[in-house]
Backbone and ligand atoms as CSV (ligand in chain L), in Angstrom:
chain,resi,resn,atom,element,x,y,z
A,1,MET,N,N,203.227,92.462,120.750
A,1,MET,CA,C,202.788,93.464,119.785
A,1,MET,C,C,203.594,93.218,118.467
A,2,LYS,N,N,202.835,93.204,117.360
A,2,LYS,CA,C,203.480,92.995,116.092
A,2,LYS,C,C,203.841,94.339,115.500
A,3,LYS,N,N,205.192,94.562,115.445
A,3,LYS,CA,C,205.701,95.865,114.937
A,3,LYS,C,C,206.504,95.611,113.741
A,4,ALA,N,N,206.280,96.340,112.655
A,4,ALA,CA,C,207.030,96.248,111.366
A,4,ALA,C,C,207.722,97.533,111.077
A,5,VAL,N,N,208.884,97.365,110.433
A,5,VAL,CA,C,209.660,98.527,109.950
A,5,VAL,C,C,209.469,98.529,108.406
A,6,PHE,N,N,209.006,99.620,107.887
A,6,PHE,CA,C,208.990,99.781,106.382
A,6,PHE,C,C,210.156,100.740,106.047
A,7,PRO,N,N,211.291,100.115,105.614
A,7,PRO,CA,C,212.459,100.978,105.319
A,7,PRO,C,C,212.514,101.459,103.881
A,8,GLY,N,N,213.052,102.547,103.651
A,8,GLY,CA,C,213.181,103.092,102.276
A,8,GLY,C,C,213.783,104.427,102.265
A,9,SER,N,N,213.954,104.969,101.023
A,9,SER,CA,C,214.418,106.346,100.915
A,9,SER,C,C,213.322,107.378,100.862
A,10,PHE,N,N,212.180,106.922,100.269
A,10,PHE,CA,C,210.979,107.762,100.203
A,10,PHE,C,C,211.330,109.177,99.698
A,11,ASP,N,N,211.981,109.217,98.533
A,11,ASP,CA,C,212.423,110.412,97.924
A,11,ASP,C,C,211.753,110.722,96.580
A,12,PRO,N,N,210.453,111.081,96.645
A,12,PRO,CA,C,209.571,111.237,97.780
A,12,PRO,C,C,208.614,109.991,97.918
A,13,ILE,N,N,207.805,109.952,98.976
A,13,ILE,CA,C,206.812,108.939,99.107
A,13,ILE,C,C,205.868,108.989,97.864
A,14,THR,N,N,205.495,107.831,97.368
A,14,THR,CA,C,204.578,107.855,96.234
A,14,THR,C,C,203.243,107.057,96.633
A,15,LEU,N,N,202.337,107.024,95.667
A,15,LEU,CA,C,201.104,106.259,95.927
A,15,LEU,C,C,201.428,104.728,95.969
A,16,GLY,N,N,202.516,104.342,95.400
A,16,GLY,CA,C,202.893,102.905,95.499
A,16,GLY,C,C,203.223,102.605,96.970
A,17,HIS,N,N,204.017,103.411,97.597
A,17,HIS,CA,C,204.345,103.278,99.037
A,17,HIS,C,C,203.034,103.286,99.859
A,18,VAL,N,N,202.201,104.264,99.564
A,18,VAL,CA,C,200.937,104.427,100.379
A,18,VAL,C,C,200.098,103.211,100.256
A,19,ASP,N,N,200.014,102.639,99.067
A,19,ASP,CA,C,199.228,101.455,98.856
A,19,ASP,C,C,199.735,100.296,99.724
A,20,ILE,N,N,201.045,100.102,99.739
A,20,ILE,CA,C,201.661,98.966,100.547
A,20,ILE,C,C,201.384,99.237,102.013
A,21,ILE,N,N,201.580,100.437,102.479
A,21,ILE,CA,C,201.462,100.834,103.944
A,21,ILE,C,C,200.017,100.589,104.362
A,22,LYS,N,N,199.061,101.121,103.534
A,22,LYS,CA,C,197.657,100.957,103.950
A,22,LYS,C,C,197.251,99.476,104.008
A,23,ARG,N,N,197.709,98.742,103.045
A,23,ARG,CA,C,197.295,97.296,103.022
A,23,ARG,C,C,198.022,96.518,104.127
A,24,ALA,N,N,199.086,97.009,104.666
A,24,ALA,CA,C,199.826,96.336,105.749
A,24,ALA,C,C,199.144,96.657,107.090
A,25,LEU,N,N,198.394,97.749,107.194
A,25,LEU,CA,C,197.871,98.184,108.467
A,25,LEU,C,C,197.154,97.073,109.246
A,26,PRO,N,N,196.267,96.207,108.572
A,26,PRO,CA,C,195.529,95.279,109.319
A,26,PRO,C,C,196.436,94.095,109.787
A,27,LEU,N,N,197.679,93.998,109.246
A,27,LEU,CA,C,198.523,92.899,109.628
A,27,LEU,C,C,199.375,93.174,110.914
A,28,PHE,N,N,199.604,94.486,111.167
A,28,PHE,CA,C,200.451,94.855,112.284
A,28,PHE,C,C,199.734,95.788,113.285
A,29,ASP,N,N,200.356,95.760,114.502
A,29,ASP,CA,C,199.841,96.722,115.535
A,29,ASP,C,C,200.553,98.059,115.349
A,30,ALA,N,N,201.692,98.027,114.830
A,30,ALA,CA,C,202.457,99.318,114.622
A,30,ALA,C,C,203.336,99.187,113.361
A,31,ILE,N,N,203.429,100.279,112.654
A,31,ILE,CA,C,204.321,100.286,111.484
A,31,ILE,C,C,205.172,101.502,111.590
A,32,VAL,N,N,206.521,101.354,111.608
A,32,VAL,CA,C,207.500,102.425,111.648
A,32,VAL,C,C,207.979,102.657,110.220
A,33,ILE,N,N,207.666,103.783,109.622
A,33,ILE,CA,C,208.212,104.107,108.349
A,33,ILE,C,C,209.580,104.734,108.609
A,34,ALA,N,N,210.605,103.979,108.167
A,34,ALA,CA,C,211.991,104.312,108.577
A,34,ALA,C,C,212.796,104.822,107.359
A,35,ILE,N,N,213.127,106.089,107.410
A,35,ILE,CA,C,213.883,106.666,106.269
A,35,ILE,C,C,215.372,106.405,106.505
A,36,GLY,N,N,215.943,105.593,105.610
A,36,GLY,CA,C,217.368,105.276,105.709
A,36,GLY,C,C,218.202,106.472,105.321
A,37,VAL,N,N,219.177,106.794,106.183
A,37,VAL,CA,C,220.082,107.928,105.902
A,37,VAL,C,C,221.428,107.406,105.415
A,38,ASN,N,N,221.742,107.780,104.185
A,38,ASN,CA,C,223.031,107.344,103.603
A,38,ASN,C,C,223.767,108.597,103.195
A,39,ALA,N,N,224.851,108.821,103.892
A,39,ALA,CA,C,225.597,110.081,103.648
A,39,ALA,C,C,226.142,110.153,102.215
A,40,ASP,N,N,226.341,109.066,101.547
A,40,ASP,CA,C,226.918,109.007,100.212
A,40,ASP,C,C,225.923,109.240,99.071
A,41,LYS,N,N,224.649,109.172,99.502
A,41,LYS,CA,C,223.581,109.294,98.508
A,41,LYS,C,C,223.017,110.708,98.389
A,42,LYS,N,N,222.757,111.123,97.141
A,42,LYS,CA,C,222.180,112.414,96.827
A,42,LYS,C,C,220.646,112.277,96.760
A,43,TYR,N,N,219.956,113.111,97.524
A,43,TYR,CA,C,218.521,113.022,97.515
A,43,TYR,C,C,217.921,114.317,96.875
A,44,MET,N,N,216.759,114.196,96.333
A,44,MET,CA,C,216.060,115.352,95.715
A,44,MET,C,C,215.422,116.204,96.884
A,45,PHE,N,N,214.862,115.444,97.815
A,45,PHE,CA,C,214.205,116.177,98.937
A,45,PHE,C,C,214.985,115.904,100.242
A,46,SER,N,N,215.024,116.934,101.086
A,46,SER,CA,C,215.775,116.819,102.311
A,46,SER,C,C,215.125,115.810,103.233
A,47,LEU,N,N,215.877,115.347,104.234
A,47,LEU,CA,C,215.289,114.393,105.207
A,47,LEU,C,C,214.076,115.009,105.881
A,48,GLU,N,N,214.128,116.301,106.149
A,48,GLU,CA,C,213.039,116.966,106.902
A,48,GLU,C,C,211.807,116.966,105.949
A,49,GLN,N,N,212.041,117.260,104.670
A,49,GLN,CA,C,210.874,117.283,103.721
A,49,GLN,C,C,210.253,115.909,103.507
A,50,ARG,N,N,211.118,114.920,103.394
A,50,ARG,CA,C,210.604,113.534,103.195
A,50,ARG,C,C,209.844,113.053,104.406
A,51,THR,N,N,210.314,113.485,105.587
A,51,THR,CA,C,209.680,113.072,106.843
A,51,THR,C,C,208.274,113.757,106.943
A,52,GLN,N,N,208.262,115.020,106.596
A,52,GLN,CA,C,207.043,115.798,106.694
A,52,GLN,C,C,205.947,115.293,105.688
A,53,PHE,N,N,206.374,114.967,104.473
A,53,PHE,CA,C,205.435,114.358,103.481
A,53,PHE,C,C,204.724,113.152,104.059
A,54,ILE,N,N,205.520,112.295,104.693
A,54,ILE,CA,C,204.971,111.024,105.247
A,54,ILE,C,C,204.111,111.333,106.407
A,55,LYS,N,N,204.552,112.192,107.357
A,55,LYS,CA,C,203.740,112.532,108.521
A,55,LYS,C,C,202.391,113.130,108.111
A,56,ASP,N,N,202.386,114.071,107.172
A,56,ASP,CA,C,201.167,114.676,106.773
A,56,ASP,C,C,200.287,113.623,106.075
A,57,CYS,N,N,200.809,112.729,105.407
A,57,CYS,CA,C,199.973,111.711,104.718
A,57,CYS,C,C,199.263,110.789,105.607
A,58,PHE,N,N,199.957,110.551,106.783
A,58,PHE,CA,C,199.350,109.583,107.771
A,58,PHE,C,C,198.967,110.205,109.089
A,59,ALA,N,N,198.698,111.471,109.064
A,59,ALA,CA,C,198.429,112.213,110.337
A,59,ALA,C,C,197.313,111.579,111.103
A,60,ASP,N,N,196.305,110.941,110.447
A,60,ASP,CA,C,195.153,110.412,111.134
A,60,ASP,C,C,195.352,108.922,111.452
A,61,GLU,N,N,196.512,108.367,111.236
A,61,GLU,CA,C,196.646,106.936,111.506
A,61,GLU,C,C,197.561,106.640,112.718
A,62,PRO,N,N,196.990,106.357,113.834
A,62,PRO,CA,C,197.742,106.231,115.065
A,62,PRO,C,C,198.781,105.050,115.075
A,63,LYS,N,N,198.591,104.112,114.227
A,63,LYS,CA,C,199.527,102.924,114.186
A,63,LYS,C,C,200.857,103.295,113.529
A,64,ILE,N,N,200.899,104.385,112.808
A,64,ILE,CA,C,202.052,104.735,111.992
A,64,ILE,C,C,202.904,105.847,112.616
A,65,THR,N,N,204.167,105.547,112.647
A,65,THR,CA,C,205.134,106.575,113.089
A,65,THR,C,C,206.237,106.718,111.997
A,66,VAL,N,N,206.936,107.806,111.950
A,66,VAL,CA,C,207.977,108.033,110.960
A,66,VAL,C,C,209.293,108.352,111.738
A,67,ASN,N,N,210.332,107.704,111.253
A,67,ASN,CA,C,211.598,107.969,111.928
A,67,ASN,C,C,212.752,107.833,110.862
A,68,LYS,N,N,213.917,108.228,111.232
A,68,LYS,CA,C,215.109,108.059,110.407
A,68,LYS,C,C,216.059,107.056,111.035
A,69,TYR,N,N,216.915,106.431,110.211
A,69,TYR,CA,C,217.928,105.496,110.880
A,69,TYR,C,C,219.167,105.479,109.979
A,70,THR,N,N,220.261,105.124,110.571
A,70,THR,CA,C,221.487,104.884,109.824
A,70,THR,C,C,221.960,103.488,110.131
A,71,GLY,N,N,222.771,102.947,109.307
A,71,GLY,CA,C,223.289,101.585,109.490
A,71,GLY,C,C,222.337,100.488,109.018
A,72,LEU,N,N,222.555,99.314,109.549
A,72,LEU,CA,C,221.792,98.180,109.077
A,72,LEU,C,C,220.319,98.241,109.511
A,73,THR,N,N,219.448,97.841,108.633
A,73,THR,CA,C,218.013,97.838,108.955
A,73,THR,C,C,217.724,96.879,110.148
A,74,VAL,N,N,218.389,95.735,110.132
A,74,VAL,CA,C,218.099,94.776,111.214
A,74,VAL,C,C,218.637,95.337,112.565
A,75,ASP,N,N,219.654,96.071,112.574
A,75,ASP,CA,C,220.133,96.665,113.839
A,75,ASP,C,C,219.075,97.723,114.349
A,76,TYR,N,N,218.526,98.454,113.402
A,76,TYR,CA,C,217.482,99.441,113.722
A,76,TYR,C,C,216.256,98.680,114.299
A,77,CYS,N,N,215.896,97.596,113.650
A,77,CYS,CA,C,214.762,96.804,114.107
A,77,CYS,C,C,214.969,96.353,115.519
A,78,LYS,N,N,216.134,95.917,115.875
A,78,LYS,CA,C,216.416,95.448,117.218
A,78,LYS,C,C,216.279,96.656,118.240
A,79,ILE,N,N,216.838,97.778,117.884
A,79,ILE,CA,C,216.794,98.913,118.785
A,79,ILE,C,C,215.360,99.198,119.131
A,80,ILE,N,N,214.467,99.188,118.119
A,80,ILE,CA,C,213.080,99.597,118.422
A,80,ILE,C,C,212.151,98.450,118.664
A,81,ASP,N,N,212.779,97.184,118.713
A,81,ASP,CA,C,211.990,96.017,119.075
A,81,ASP,C,C,210.939,95.642,118.074
A,82,ALA,N,N,211.359,95.689,116.726
A,82,ALA,CA,C,210.440,95.293,115.666
A,82,ALA,C,C,210.879,93.881,115.180
A,83,ASP,N,N,209.897,92.994,114.948
A,83,ASP,CA,C,210.257,91.622,114.534
A,83,ASP,C,C,210.070,91.417,113.009
A,84,PHE,N,N,209.513,92.463,112.332
A,84,PHE,CA,C,209.203,92.300,110.893
A,84,PHE,C,C,209.690,93.493,110.108
A,85,ILE,N,N,210.140,93.209,108.886
A,85,ILE,CA,C,210.457,94.223,107.950
A,85,ILE,C,C,209.414,94.099,106.846
A,86,LEU,N,N,208.866,95.216,106.385
A,86,LEU,CA,C,207.849,95.196,105.328
A,86,LEU,C,C,208.468,95.733,104.049
A,87,ARG,N,N,208.251,95.079,102.958
A,87,ARG,CA,C,208.687,95.592,101.666
A,87,ARG,C,C,207.645,95.316,100.602
A,88,GLY,N,N,207.706,96.106,99.502
A,88,GLY,CA,C,206.804,95.917,98.423
A,88,GLY,C,C,207.507,95.294,97.235
A,89,LEU,N,N,206.792,94.524,96.464
A,89,LEU,CA,C,207.378,93.918,95.243
A,89,LEU,C,C,206.580,94.371,94.012
A,90,ARG,N,N,207.341,94.892,93.102
A,90,ARG,CA,C,206.713,95.366,91.867
A,90,ARG,C,C,206.888,94.472,90.678
A,91,ASN,N,N,208.074,93.820,90.636
A,91,ASN,CA,C,208.401,93.046,89.420
A,91,ASN,C,C,209.509,92.083,89.742
A,92,PRO,N,N,209.940,91.240,88.747
A,92,PRO,CA,C,210.981,90.209,89.039
A,92,PRO,C,C,212.287,90.803,89.513
A,93,ALA,N,N,212.623,91.964,89.014
A,93,ALA,CA,C,213.874,92.622,89.489
A,93,ALA,C,C,213.821,92.945,90.947
A,94,ASP,N,N,212.688,93.501,91.414
A,94,ASP,CA,C,212.473,93.726,92.868
A,94,ASP,C,C,212.679,92.373,93.681
A,95,PHE,N,N,212.039,91.308,93.114
A,95,PHE,CA,C,212.079,90.058,93.855
A,95,PHE,C,C,213.546,89.565,93.984
A,96,GLU,N,N,214.327,89.570,92.889
A,96,GLU,CA,C,215.684,89.102,92.903
A,96,GLU,C,C,216.568,89.920,93.914
A,97,PHE,N,N,216.344,91.225,93.851
A,97,PHE,CA,C,217.102,92.102,94.733
A,97,PHE,C,C,216.711,91.861,96.189
A,98,GLU,N,N,215.401,91.732,96.457
A,98,GLU,CA,C,214.844,91.672,97.813
A,98,GLU,C,C,215.136,90.300,98.457
A,99,LYS,N,N,215.161,89.285,97.611
A,99,LYS,CA,C,215.377,87.872,98.089
A,99,LYS,C,C,216.652,87.740,98.871
A,100,ALA,N,N,217.764,88.194,98.272
A,100,ALA,CA,C,219.049,88.060,98.924
A,100,ALA,C,C,219.102,88.862,100.193
A,101,ILE,N,N,218.522,90.024,100.160
A,101,ILE,CA,C,218.548,90.871,101.340
A,101,ILE,C,C,217.710,90.270,102.425
A,102,ALA,N,N,216.503,89.762,102.098
A,102,ALA,CA,C,215.657,89.202,103.182
A,102,ALA,C,C,216.275,87.941,103.761
A,103,GLN,N,N,216.920,87.124,102.930
A,103,GLN,CA,C,217.489,85.868,103.426
A,103,GLN,C,C,218.703,86.232,104.306
A,104,THR,N,N,219.452,87.224,103.941
A,104,THR,CA,C,220.645,87.582,104.725
A,104,THR,C,C,220.124,88.200,106.075
A,105,ASN,N,N,219.104,89.023,106.008
A,105,ASN,CA,C,218.581,89.652,107.224
A,105,ASN,C,C,218.124,88.597,108.221
A,106,ARG,N,N,217.446,87.579,107.628
A,106,ARG,CA,C,216.937,86.510,108.527
A,106,ARG,C,C,218.027,85.704,109.202
A,107,LYS,N,N,219.086,85.475,108.362
A,107,LYS,CA,C,220.277,84.733,108.857
A,107,LYS,C,C,220.888,85.520,109.999
A,108,LEU,N,N,221.061,86.830,109.813
A,108,LEU,CA,C,221.738,87.702,110.685
A,108,LEU,C,C,220.922,87.902,112.024
A,109,SER,N,N,219.613,87.955,111.916
A,109,SER,CA,C,218.889,88.460,113.051
A,109,SER,C,C,217.595,87.686,113.384
A,110,GLY,N,N,217.203,86.759,112.459
A,110,GLY,CA,C,215.906,86.076,112.691
A,110,GLY,C,C,214.677,86.908,112.299
A,111,ILE,N,N,214.986,88.132,111.869
A,111,ILE,CA,C,213.803,89.033,111.512
A,111,ILE,C,C,213.268,88.596,110.209
A,112,GLU,N,N,211.928,88.431,110.146
A,112,GLU,CA,C,211.223,88.062,108.959
A,112,GLU,C,C,210.869,89.269,108.097
A,113,THR,N,N,211.053,89.138,106.696
A,113,THR,CA,C,210.537,90.168,105.867
A,113,THR,C,C,209.223,89.769,105.272
A,114,VAL,N,N,208.223,90.673,105.382
A,114,VAL,CA,C,206.886,90.401,104.861
A,114,VAL,C,C,206.762,91.238,103.564
A,115,PHE,N,N,206.455,90.461,102.465
A,115,PHE,CA,C,206.361,91.181,101.178
A,115,PHE,C,C,204.887,91.340,100.764
A,116,LEU,N,N,204.491,92.483,100.354
A,116,LEU,CA,C,203.197,92.654,99.731
A,116,LEU,C,C,203.404,92.978,98.265
A,117,LEU,N,N,202.582,92.264,97.453
A,117,LEU,CA,C,202.651,92.536,96.014
A,117,LEU,C,C,201.920,93.860,95.610
A,118,THR,N,N,202.579,94.597,94.844
A,118,THR,CA,C,202.073,95.895,94.402
A,118,THR,C,C,200.603,95.722,93.789
A,119,SER,N,N,199.859,96.753,93.951
A,119,SER,CA,C,198.496,96.769,93.323
A,119,SER,C,C,198.625,97.065,91.838
A,120,ALA,N,N,197.757,96.509,91.033
A,120,ALA,CA,C,197.867,96.675,89.593
A,120,ALA,C,C,197.933,98.132,89.170
A,121,ASP,N,N,197.211,99.008,89.917
A,121,ASP,CA,C,197.171,100.376,89.447
A,121,ASP,C,C,198.287,101.244,90.005
A,122,THR,N,N,199.186,100.673,90.818
A,122,THR,CA,C,200.386,101.505,91.304
A,122,THR,C,C,201.675,100.781,91.001
A,123,SER,N,N,201.612,99.693,90.258
A,123,SER,CA,C,202.775,98.884,90.130
A,123,SER,C,C,203.917,99.589,89.317
A,124,PHE,N,N,203.471,100.516,88.460
A,124,PHE,CA,C,204.519,101.192,87.626
A,124,PHE,C,C,205.187,102.377,88.279
A,125,ILE,N,N,204.673,102.760,89.497
A,125,ILE,CA,C,205.184,103.980,90.131
A,125,ILE,C,C,206.444,103.745,90.883
A,126,SER,N,N,207.425,104.614,90.660
A,126,SER,CA,C,208.596,104.565,91.482
A,126,SER,C,C,209.014,105.999,91.782
A,127,SER,N,N,209.788,106.127,92.889
A,127,SER,CA,C,210.246,107.541,93.274
A,127,SER,C,C,211.141,108.061,92.208
A,128,SER,N,N,211.838,107.224,91.543
A,128,SER,CA,C,212.835,107.771,90.542
A,128,SER,C,C,212.120,108.330,89.330
A,129,ILE,N,N,210.953,107.652,88.972
A,129,ILE,CA,C,210.168,108.230,87.855
A,129,ILE,C,C,209.520,109.605,88.272
A,130,VAL,N,N,209.043,109.632,89.513
A,130,VAL,CA,C,208.462,110.873,90.012
A,130,VAL,C,C,209.493,111.973,89.985
A,131,ARG,N,N,210.735,111.663,90.423
A,131,ARG,CA,C,211.825,112.700,90.448
A,131,ARG,C,C,212.065,113.204,89.014
A,132,ASP,N,N,212.150,112.239,88.140
A,132,ASP,CA,C,212.423,112.605,86.641
A,132,ASP,C,C,211.347,113.577,86.179
A,133,ILE,N,N,210.102,113.229,86.463
A,133,ILE,CA,C,208.980,114.098,86.000
A,133,ILE,C,C,209.179,115.497,86.608
A,134,MET,N,N,209.400,115.531,87.901
A,134,MET,CA,C,209.468,116.812,88.644
A,134,MET,C,C,210.614,117.702,88.053
A,135,ARG,N,N,211.743,116.986,87.932
A,135,ARG,CA,C,212.970,117.677,87.448
A,135,ARG,C,C,212.771,118.324,86.057
A,136,ASN,N,N,211.898,117.625,85.307
A,136,ASN,CA,C,211.738,118.107,83.899
A,136,ASN,C,C,210.426,119.004,83.797
A,137,GLY,N,N,209.951,119.421,84.888
A,137,GLY,CA,C,208.775,120.330,84.874
A,137,GLY,C,C,207.481,119.716,84.550
A,138,GLY,N,N,207.369,118.397,84.642
A,138,GLY,CA,C,206.091,117.679,84.387
A,138,GLY,C,C,205.229,117.661,85.595
A,139,ASP,N,N,204.040,117.042,85.447
A,139,ASP,CA,C,203.024,116.977,86.499
A,139,ASP,C,C,202.968,115.542,87.038
A,140,ALA,N,N,203.451,115.370,88.266
A,140,ALA,CA,C,203.497,114.009,88.855
A,140,ALA,C,C,202.389,113.837,89.863
A,141,SER,N,N,201.442,114.739,89.848
A,141,SER,CA,C,200.419,114.764,90.913
A,141,SER,C,C,199.570,113.485,91.008
A,142,GLU,N,N,199.452,112.775,89.902
A,142,GLU,CA,C,198.691,111.538,89.915
A,142,GLU,C,C,199.414,110.382,90.577
A,143,LEU,N,N,200.717,110.602,90.878
A,143,LEU,CA,C,201.539,109.496,91.343
A,143,LEU,C,C,201.874,109.610,92.805
A,144,VAL,N,N,201.611,110.753,93.406
A,144,VAL,CA,C,202.054,111.000,94.810
A,144,VAL,C,C,200.852,111.455,95.692
A,145,PRO,N,N,201.001,111.235,97.011
A,145,PRO,CA,C,199.927,111.690,97.834
A,145,PRO,C,C,199.811,113.238,97.952
A,146,LYS,N,N,198.675,113.772,98.416
A,146,LYS,CA,C,198.458,115.203,98.504
A,146,LYS,C,C,199.592,115.931,99.167
A,147,SER,N,N,200.145,115.378,100.204
A,147,SER,CA,C,201.240,116.038,100.938
A,147,SER,C,C,202.433,116.411,100.133
A,148,VAL,N,N,202.692,115.594,99.049
A,148,VAL,CA,C,203.847,115.881,98.170
A,148,VAL,C,C,203.502,116.891,97.049
A,149,LYS,N,N,202.230,116.851,96.599
A,149,LYS,CA,C,201.779,117.747,95.581
A,149,LYS,C,C,201.988,119.146,95.956
L,1,ADP,P1,P,214.709,101.830,98.508
L,1,ADP,O1,O,215.691,102.933,98.391
L,1,ADP,O2,O,214.920,100.916,99.703
L,1,ADP,O3,O,214.363,101.003,97.267
L,1,ADP,P2,P,212.148,103.050,98.126
L,1,ADP,O4,O,211.659,104.280,98.925
L,1,ADP,O5,O,212.416,103.250,96.684
L,1,ADP,O6,O,213.410,102.618,98.961
L,1,ADP,O7,O,211.119,101.901,98.367
L,1,ADP,C1,C,210.808,101.378,99.572
L,1,ADP,C2,C,209.905,100.122,99.448
L,1,ADP,O8,O,208.739,100.436,98.782
L,1,ADP,C3,C,210.569,99.016,98.646
L,1,ADP,O9,O,210.190,97.745,99.173
L,1,ADP,C4,C,209.902,99.114,97.314
L,1,ADP,O10,O,209.903,97.882,96.580
L,1,ADP,C5,C,208.541,99.520,97.719
L,1,ADP,N1,N,207.825,100.260,96.617
L,1,ADP,C6,C,208.206,101.335,95.992
L,1,ADP,N2,N,207.277,101.675,95.024
L,1,ADP,C7,C,206.401,100.709,95.058
L,1,ADP,C8,C,205.184,100.423,94.275
L,1,ADP,N3,N,204.774,101.169,93.238
L,1,ADP,N4,N,204.407,99.267,94.567
L,1,ADP,C9,C,204.861,98.528,95.603
L,1,ADP,N5,N,205.944,98.759,96.342
L,1,ADP,C10,C,206.695,99.806,96.033
């Protein structure tokens, strides 16, 4: 069974994430959307809220589950028996950052990272831009799934 972990903060999930997840569905038998919990990081939405946004968004998709994890992503992959990590690439900065992490992860564990290139119409979307808009009273509804709106 081909199982992938899509790790991230998802603070909150955006249409950029949704695009990557939907396009990855034909590639895998199961996708675990894994919310990394970092005690030192400040989030806008609680873990419960972020989980619920994702669950509501993919309620009709049996291949998708949502979970939280702490520690190294590769250790979490081993625990749940996933051989792949899924990540999205938006720009050269993402590539440079992701390259070192993916190579390290493969060295540590043999786990392959599968990258999907962002779609043209969602490439500009990031959770941090969404948070900025929300914090300043703007309307981010075009950038997030219905469950977040
Ligand atoms: P992290 O804190 O790990 O960066 P994010 O929740 O911001 O977590 O992102 C998780 C993954 O989703 C990353 O691989 C990121 O590149 C990808 N991603 C985020 N926004 C987009 C987008 N608009 N298009 C494609 N991939 C995206």
